[in-house]
N, C-alpha and C positions, 0 to 999 in steps of 0.2 A: 522505599523505594522511591523513589522521581527520574521520571523517563519525560526525558527533552525531545521534540518534534521537531522540525524546521524544513517551512517550505511554504508552498504558495497554499493562498483557498479562493474558490473564484465562486461569484454566484452561476447557478446552473440553471435554466429555461427549459421547460422542457412540454410539449404537447399534451394535454390531458390525454392519459391513457395509452393506446396504441394509435393515436392518432398523428397525420400524417404533417411537418412541418409546412408545406406547401398548402394543406388546408385550414391549419387552426386558426382559431383569432386568438386565442391565448395561450400563455406559459404558465406554470405551475412551476414555483420558487423554492429552490433549496440552496443551501451552502455546502461547499466540498472541496476534498484535494487530496492528494495523497497521505501526506503526513499529517495533517487535520483529522481526515477519518480514522487514521491509526489513533491518533492523541482521544479522536470519541471511546473507542476500542474500548482500550485502556483504563478509562474515566467511568465506563459502564461495567467494567469490570471490577471497580473499584482502588485499581493503582494509581496513583498519583501523576498525573500528564499533564503538561509544559508544551504548547506548542508557540514558535517561534515563527512570525513572518512579517508583512507592512504591509498595510493598505491603507487606501487614503485618508486623510481627515475630514469627514465627512458621514451624510447619515447612511450612504450603500455600505461606507465601510465599518460605522458602527454595528451595521444590522448583522454582517456578515459574524463580529467579537461574540453577538449577544447571542447570535445561532449560538459559537461554541461554547461559548457560557451554562448557556443553560443545557448541554452537554455535557457541563461537568470538566471541561477542561482547565485549567490556567490561563488567563493570557496575558498576565501582567507584562509578558517581554512582548508584547505586538508591536509595533515600529509602525509611528503613523507618519504618513509624508506621500507625495504624489497626486496627481488627479483621477485614479480609477483604477475600477477595482475588475483583474481579469474576467471574462465570462466565456463561458460555453454552454453549447446548445446541443443535445441530447432527445433523438425519436426514439423512441422502446421499440424495439424490430418484436416479430413473431413468427412463432413457423421458420418455414424459410425463407424471410424477410428480416436482413440482420439491422442490429439498430445500428444508429450513424451521430456521429459525436462533429461539429464544429465550433473550434476555436479562436473565441475572438479577445486575446490574452496581450498581447503586442503593446507595447509601450503602459504596459500594469504596472502601479505602486512598486509590486514583487519586486518582477520586472526590471527595473532600475534603483535597487537596492546598491549600495555601492561598501566596500571595507569599510571600516569601524563603525557602521551605522548598529552592528549589536556589541552589548559589553558582554560576550562569551563567560568570561568569569563572574558574573553574577548570573548569569542566568544560571549556568552550572553548578553554581554553589549548591551542595544540598543533592545532587542528582548521580543514579547509579548508569543510565543506560539514556545512550543521544540513537536520533535514528533518523536516516534521509531515503527520496532515492533518489532513482537516476533522473527523474523532472527535474528535479532543482537545476540541476547546472545545465540541463537541456535548456533552461527558462531566459540565458544570457551571462554575459562578462561578469555583470556586478553581480547577481545570484552565485556563482562558480567563485568568486572571490570570496565574497561571504560565508561561504561552504567551506571552505579551504582553512580559513578560520577558525571555525566551528571545529570541523576537524583534527586541529594543532593542542586548541585549547581542551577538546575531550581525551587526548591523548594523554594532558598534562597535569588532567586533574581524575585519569586511571580508568575512564568511564568504560564501559563495553558498549562499540558500536555496531548499530545493525545497516543495514541497506538492502534495501527489495531495488533490485536494476532497472526497472519497470522501461524499455523501450517506450520511447514516440514518435514517429516516423513522421509525426507532424511538425515534429520542434526542432532536430536538428537528422543530417545522414550516422550512417553508420560508420562510418569514417571518425567524423567530430565525436561520436560517440563513445567509439573504441578510445581515440586520443585520449579524452576527460576521464574515463571511466574506469580504462587499465591502473594507472598508478592510484588512483583514490582507492583502490582494494587492501593498498598495504594500511588501511585505516582501521579495516572492514574488523570484524568477528564474526559476525551472523549477515552471512552473504542469504538473502531468497530472491526466487528466480523462479522465469518459467522455460521453455525452451529454447523458444524465440529471443528472449532480454540476454541469455546466457551466451548465444551465437552474437548477435546484435551490439551487445553490448562490448560483452570479453573475446570475441574468436572462439568459443568454445561449442561446436555443434553436438546437437543430442541425436545419435544414430535411430535410424529403423524407426522415422516416428511418425506418422503424418494426421496429428489433430483434429485438421478438417474432413478428417473418416469416420472421425470416430475413432478411430484404430488406434492407440497406445501399445508400447511393447514396456514393463515393466521396469526390465534388467538395462533398456537403452537408458531411463531414466535413472536408476540407482547407480548405475555407470556415469550419468552427466554430474551428477551430485557428487560422486568422489570422485572426478576433474576435477571438478571445482575447489574443493579441498584440497587438493591438491597441488593444483599450480598455484594457490592464493595462499596455502596457511589460515583457510578459515577454520576458527572453531567450529564451525555449524555450518553445512549448507542446505537450502530446504528448495527445494524447486517443486511447484504446485503442477499438477497435470489436469488438465481441462479436457472432455472428451465431446466436442460439439457435434451433436445426432441434429439438433436447428436452433433455432435464437430461442429456444422456449426450455428444451431441454439440453441437460448438458449432465456431462460423468465428471464428476467432480473428486478428487485428493492428491494425496502429494507423496515425496520420497524426504529420505533427510540421511545426511550422513554427516556424523559429529566424533569420527576420528577414533579411537582401538575399543569401544565400547559395540561402533555402532559402523565397522571401516567398510560392511559390505553395504551400508544403508538399510532401510527400513523402510515401507509402505502401508499407506495409512486404509483405513477400509476406503471403500469407493463408494459415494452417493448417488442416486440419481435423481438429479435435482430439476423440479419445475422454476424456471427462472422468470421470476416477476421484477427484478432487476437487478443485474449483475455488477453494477458500476460500484466499485468498493470494495467486493471481496475481497482481490487480494489483498487488501490493506487490513482486511478483516481477518484476512491468514496471517497478515503480519500480526496486529494488534493479539493477534489470540496466541500464536511465538512468542511472543517479547512474553508478554503477562505470565505465559505458563513456566519457561525459561527460568522468570525474575521468579516465580513462586517455587522453583527448585525442585521441579515437577519433572522425573525421569525423560529421557527422550521422547521414548514413544508415547506415554500420556500427555506431553507437547506437542507432539505432531499430532495427536488424534482431537486430542482440543485446541487447535489451531484449525484442520482441517473443519471442523465440525461448527466452529463458529464460522468460517466464511459459508459453510453448506447455508447457515440460518441467516445470512446476510443475504444470498440470492433471493429472499422471500421478502425481504423487505423493502419499500421504497425509498428512496432519496440515498448519498454518500455514506451517510453514517451508520455504525451496526449497531442498533439499539437492542442488545441482547444483554443478559444476564450469566454471570457465571454458573448459575442455577440451571438456565437452559440450556447450555452449552454441554452442560457435564448431564446433564438429562437424555440430553439427544445422543452421546458418546456411549449411554446404558444403552437405550431402547432401542429398537426396531427402526427407528426413523418413519413407523407408519403416518406420523400426523394426525394420530387420533384426535378426537376433542376431548381436553381437561377436566375432568367436572370435580 
């Protein structure tokens, strides 16, 4: 089973620890991006994963590709071209101080992709799954058109398609997101979202939820998953639930609806998470869910695996989720106390 993901990989620059942008005199370097993070998660679980993107043909572009290769990701289909790699700056928050992200990605190699730049027939040869996020079409008309080509080729090849809606207000407006994302849903089999994504990308609200207060109503999220399936005909709709008590303490869980077997939806275990780095947690959930579904796990087991994988990601610095299947399964089975393993 081979999964193909498509999106932008960026250079991430972060002040060490919890230092502020305005005070730091150095930055830690990693690479990441929604679909790249999913590919890295899958590779870590032993699922063959290929990542398609475009990077400049210079040392910084090759550094990003090398970072992917070290995570076990297939980079054969990475396109070279353009002048710069997109950058984002991350200031890690703590307690009541939120994390901050500043993008510097305009005019990136990926944003300048054009129709025909990717040979999707060759990319999808032997693949069984294609994954993208709402970030990719938000980066510009070029990536949007290439994504359209990918979706047409994926359908022709009989691939299952998943999408994490991932609304980004700094990249486009709600009206732009809905005009683009709603038509794309006809190609999607597995949809992943949170309550904000579902409303801003697809116009479907989650009633009676207030994540900023730390109070979420389970039935509202189950209803949202059901309505997503009913409106767009998804095979599976999964909605993540984050209770933000502070920047460094979150409640983490998810719900899933998958048709007749679980038409009413199922809710996962809830984890009380001490956050080290929450960037990429949603991608870790997506990677865990894809891996579990590809492995033939029942819906409830797949959901618990995905939630546990994302729970562990919160404890790992960087965008990529460096955990194994055994570690995730151990968390699913355990109390989650974090006791030392000897």
